[in-house]
C-alpha positions in Angstrom: 32.5 -18.6 -2.9 32.8 -21.5 -0.5 35.6 -23.8 -1.3 35.0 -27.5 -1.3 37.4 -29.6 0.8 37.1 -32.4 -1.8 38.7 -30.6 -4.7 35.4 -29.9 -6.4 34.5 -26.6 -8.0 33.8 -23.8 -5.4 30.2 -23.4 -4.5 28.7 -20.0 -5.4 27.4 -18.0 -2.5 25.8 -14.7 -2.0 24.2 -12.5 0.6 20.6 -12.2 -0.6 18.4 -9.3 0.5 15.5 -11.7 1.5 17.1 -15.0 2.2 20.4 -13.9 3.8 23.7 -15.8 3.3 22.9 -18.6 0.9 25.1 -21.0 -1.0 24.4 -23.1 -4.0 24.1 -26.8 -3.1 23.4 -28.2 -6.6 22.8 -26.9 -10.0 19.4 -25.6 -9.1 19.2 -25.1 -5.4 20.3 -22.4 -2.9 20.5 -23.1 0.9 20.7 -21.3 4.2 20.9 -23.7 7.1 20.8 -20.9 9.7 17.7 -19.0 8.5 15.3 -17.4 11.0 11.6 -17.5 10.3 8.5 -16.7 12.4 10.5 -16.9 15.6 12.1 -20.3 14.8 15.8 -20.8 14.2 17.7 -22.4 12.7 15.4 -23.3 9.8 16.9 -25.0 6.8 15.8 -22.8 3.8 16.0 -24.3 0.3 15.2 -22.1 -2.7 15.2 -23.3 -6.3 17.4 -21.2 -8.6 20.2 -21.0 -11.1 23.6 -19.4 -10.6 21.8 -16.0 -10.7 20.3 -16.7 -7.3 16.6 -16.4 -6.3 14.2 -14.5 -8.4 12.2 -11.3 -7.6 9.1 -13.4 -7.8 10.5 -15.8 -5.1 11.4 -12.9 -2.9 8.0 -11.3 -3.3 6.2 -14.6 -2.5 8.4 -15.1 0.6 7.8 -11.5 1.7 4.1 -12.0 1.4 4.3 -15.3 3.4 6.3 -13.6 6.1 3.9 -10.7 6.3 0.8 -13.0 6.5 2.3 -15.9 8.5 0.3 -15.2 11.7 -2.9 -15.3 9.7 -1.9 -18.4 7.6 -0.2 -20.5 10.3 -3.4 -22.3 11.5 -4.2 -23.3 8.0 -0.6 -24.4 7.3 -0.6 -26.5 10.5 -3.9 -28.1 9.5 -2.6 -29.0 6.0 0.6 -30.5 7.4 -1.3 -32.5 10.0 -3.6 -33.9 7.3 -0.6 -34.7 5.1 1.0 -36.6 8.0 -2.2 -38.6 8.5 -2.3 -39.6 4.8 1.4 -40.3 4.6 2.5 -42.2 7.8 6.3 -42.5 8.4 7.8 -45.7 7.3 10.3 -47.6 9.4 13.6 -47.3 7.6 14.7 -50.7 8.8 11.7 -52.8 8.0 
C-alpha cells in the first residue's frame, strides 16, 4: 500500500508478474511509471483493472505483444503516424 499525503485512503499496490510494481491510481486503473518496454524506459504503463489487479487475459495479451513487438513495430509506427496526421495537435492557448 502507498499512503497518500493528503489523508486519502491508501492506494493499493502490488508486484505483478508481468507489469512489475504497479499501484492503483483510480477505481479502475493500475499504473507503473518506471516500466521498461522494447528497450525504452521509463514508459508510463496504464492497465485497466479492479482491486484484484490485471487479469490473466491482459497479461497474455501483453506477453504476446512483447514477443512479437519487433515484427509489429513498423505497423504500429505507421498507424500512429496516420493517427497524428488525422488528429493534429491543438494549441492549448488559442
